[in-house]
Every structure is written in C-alpha cells, then in structure tokens.
N, C-alpha and C positions, 0 to 999 in steps of 0.2 A: 504493500500500500504506500509505503514511503517513496518508493521509486515512481509509482504512478502519480503521486502528489507533486513531487519535484519536477517530473517531466512536464506535466500539464501546466504547472505554474510558471516555470522558466521559459518554456516555448511561448506561451501566451504573453508573458510579461515582456520578453525581448521583442516580439513582433509588435506589440502595442507601443512599447517604448520608442521604437523606430518611427512608427506612425506619428506619435505625439511629438517627437523631435522635429519631424518634417513640418508638421502643422505649426509648431512654434517658430521655425525658421521663416515660414511664409507669412504668418499672421501676427506673431507677437514680437519677434526680434526687430522688425523695422520700427515699431513704436518705441521699443527700448533704445535703439540706436538714436532715434530722434530725440529722446529725452536726454541722452548723454551729451548731446550738443548743448543743451541748456545748462546741464550740470557743469560742464567744462568751461562755460562762458563764451562759447563760440556763437551762441544765440542768446538773446535776452527776451524776456516776456514782461509786458506791462499790462496792467488792468486798464481796459478802456473806460472812459468817463461815462457815467450813467446819465440818463436824461431822455427827453423825447426823441432825440436823434440817435439813440443807442443802436449800434449795429451798422450805422452808416460809416463810410470811410472818413477818418479824421482829416481835417484840412490843416496841414502844418503852417499855413499862412494866416490861420484864423487870428483875429485881433484879440488882444487881452481885454480884461474888464476896463471900464471907463477910467478907473483911478490909476491905471498904469499907462505909461506912454509908449510902450513898445509891444510888439507881438510876442506871445509866449508859445514856443513850439511844444506840441504834444508828443510825449514819448511814444515811439513806435516799436512794434515787434519786428526786429530785423530778420526773423525767420517766419516761414509760412508752411502750411500743410503741403503746398505744392512742391516745396523743396525738401520734403522729408526723404530720408535714405530709403532706397528701394531694397528689393530682395537681393542678397549677395551671399557669398560663402567665404569665410575666413577659416582656412583649414585648421590651424591650431585651436582657435577659440571655439569654433562651431563643432569641430571633431570631438573635443572634450565634452562639449555640451550634449552632443548626441549620445556619447558613451555614458555620461552621467544619467541622462534621461532613461536610457535602456536599463541601467542598474536600478534606478528608482522604481520603474514599473515592474521589473522582475521581483522586487521586494513586495510591491503591491499585489502582484500575482500570487506570491507565496501566501500572503495573508488571506487573500480572497479564496484561494483553493482550500486552504486549511479550514476556513469557516464553512465552505461547502462540504468538505469531508465530515466535519463535526455534525452538520445538519443532516447529512445522509445517514450517518450512524445512528441518528435519533429518529429515523423513519421518514425523512424528507427526500423526495426524488428530485434530482437536479437534472434539468434539461437545458438545451441551448437557449430556448425562449425565456426560461426563468433566469438564465444568466444575464439577460438584459436588465432585469429588475435588480439582481445582485450588483451589477455594475453601477447602476444609478444610485443604489443605496450606499455603495462605497464612495462614490463621488460626493454624496450629500454629507457623509460623515467626515471624510478626510479633507475635502476642499470647500464645499459650500458652507458648512457650519462654521469653520474658522473664519472664512471670508466675511461672514455676517458681522463679525466684530473687528477683524483685521483684514481689510481688503488688500489684494496683491499690491505691493508698493513698487515704486520706480526709483531710479537714482535721483538724488537731490530732494526727496520728499522727507518731511519731518517724521520722526518715529520715536516711540518709547524705547526704553532699554531693551537690548536684544535678548538678554537672559529672561527678563520678565515676560516678554512676548513669546519666547519659546516655551516657557512653562505653561502659559495660558493656552497656547496652541495645542500642546500635547494633551493637556487636561481636557480641552474641548473635544479633540478627536476621540479620546478614550470614552468620555461620557456619552458622546453622540453615538459611537459604535454600540455601546452597551444598550443605550436607549432604543436605537433602531432595532436591535436584536430582540429586545423585550416586546416591542410593538409587533414584530413579525411573528414571534413564536411564543409570546406570553399567553397564558391560559386563563387568566382572571383579571379583574379590575385592579387588583393590587399591583400586578406587573405593569399594567398600562399606566397607572398613576406614577409608579416609579420611573417608567420610561419618559414620561412628560417632564418630570422633575429633573432627570439627568440631562435631557436635551436642553432644557431651559436654563438650568443653573449657571453655566458659564456666561451666558448673555445677561442674566440678571445681575451677576457679580460685575460684569463689564470687562471688556478687553483693555489692556494697558494702552493709554493714549499719550501722545506727546504733550508737553506742558504748553507749547505754543505751536501754531501752524504757520510755517514759513518755508520758503524754498523757491528755486528758480523754475521748477517744472510747471508748465501750464496745466491747469486743472482739466482741460479738455483731453490732453494726452493721458493724464492719470486715469480718467474715466474710460478712455478707449483701451488702455492697457489692461485695466481690471476686467472689463467686459470680455476682451479677447482671451485673457488667461483663463477665466472661468469657463468660457465657451469651449476652449481646447480641452480643458479638464473634463468637462461633461462628455464630449465626444470620445475622448480616450478611455475614460472609465467605462462607458457603455460598451465599447468594443472589447475592452478587457474582460468584462463580465461575459460577453458572448463567446469569445475565444476560450476563456478558461472553462466555462461550463461545457462547451462543445468538446474540448479535448478531454475533460474529466469524464464525461458520459461515454465517449468513444473508448477510453482506456478501460472503463468498467465493462463494456461489451466485448472487449478483445479477449 
C-alpha cells in the first residue's frame, strides 16, 4: 500500500507541479516582474487626485489655485500597464522556480493521497470524479482560507513579521483541514459545530497585519497578482485532486 500511495502521489504531484509552474510563468510572473520595477525605483506610482474629473488624464499645465502665481505640475506615473514585462524565461530563476513548484505539489500530492487512503480504509470509495471535490477542498484549506486573512503579497508591499505570519498561516491550514474533514465525514451536530468553530477561529482571532500600509507597488497590481495567484491555485489543486484520485483508483484495480 505504501508503494501505491507514493507512486500515485508523486506522479500526480510532479505532473501538476509542472502545470502550475507553467501557469505561473504565463499569468503570475509578468505581474510580479512589473511590481519589481516599482520596488526597485525604476517606476514610480502616485495617487491620482480625486474629484469630479477623477479618471481623466491629468493636465501637467493645469494652473495652480488663485493664491499661487505659478503652475503646479501633477505627479505622474512614469510606468503604465502597456509597458508591463511580457512572458519570458530566465533559465536560472525560472528553472529553480519550476523545480520548487514541482516539489511543493509533490508534497501536496502526498498529503492528499494519504487523506484519500485514510478515507478509503474507513469505507469511502475514491473515484476520479470525487477527486475533483478533494482537490477543491485542498485548495480551500491550504490556499483560500489563509488568503482570506493574508492575501498573496508582492515585492514592496507592507507586511507583518514573517514568523508571526507563518505561525498564523500554519495554524489556519491545520484548523481548516480538520474543519473541512469534520464537515465531510462528521456524523453528528457536535462534529459540525466543531468544524465551524475550527474554520472560523483563525479569522476571528485575525491575521497579523502591518502597523502601517505603505509601499511603492500600485494597488491595482497587488489586486491583479492576488487574483491570478489564487486562480492558478484553484486550477492546480483541482487537477491535482483529479490526477491523484484517478491514479489511486487505477492502482487499486491493478
């Protein structure tokens, strides 16, 4: 059984890790590289003035208020979305990123298949179609639940202490995993109540937040990065659940 578990998990994890790495190179990395231009000072970002003309292009020759005798230039963002870095490949950096992603998803695959094996030993039948649900549940526990309190961050963004964030992240993943398991396999209302408490507790306590919000990264880029990172995670985890369950069921029939 151990050989069956390791084979299913590592093959599924490695395959999905490669898919996830390619998705990140296409959709996530260009946003990350764009943010690094602001972090390094190659581009600067300024908040546009609010008012009835908000959204219109600022006129650098606009006159100053009546009590000033000269024109006041409005700070402009010398970078634009049109000039964002495109899709590229830096062999040392991207090669290591692909290898690391494969290793991470191989680990995810081991955890997911181990949970499937435990469920199967307790009378649950695992099929490829059910694997989709397992994958989505894994995504919800490992990525979505922590992101609810700590959204994926970019270079140059304010953040709380790394150790404190790591402790909260791990606690959230563990509590969410146990909570979702109780929701799926609990047999009474006590289990369901405990599940709700476990899932909600980290967010009621609150994720560590920075003491002040500041940084050179435009909020539009931060939002785009978070959305794409979470989206890639959802796709990758769903495929991981499908592959892992399919390989696990095939090895059972062999």
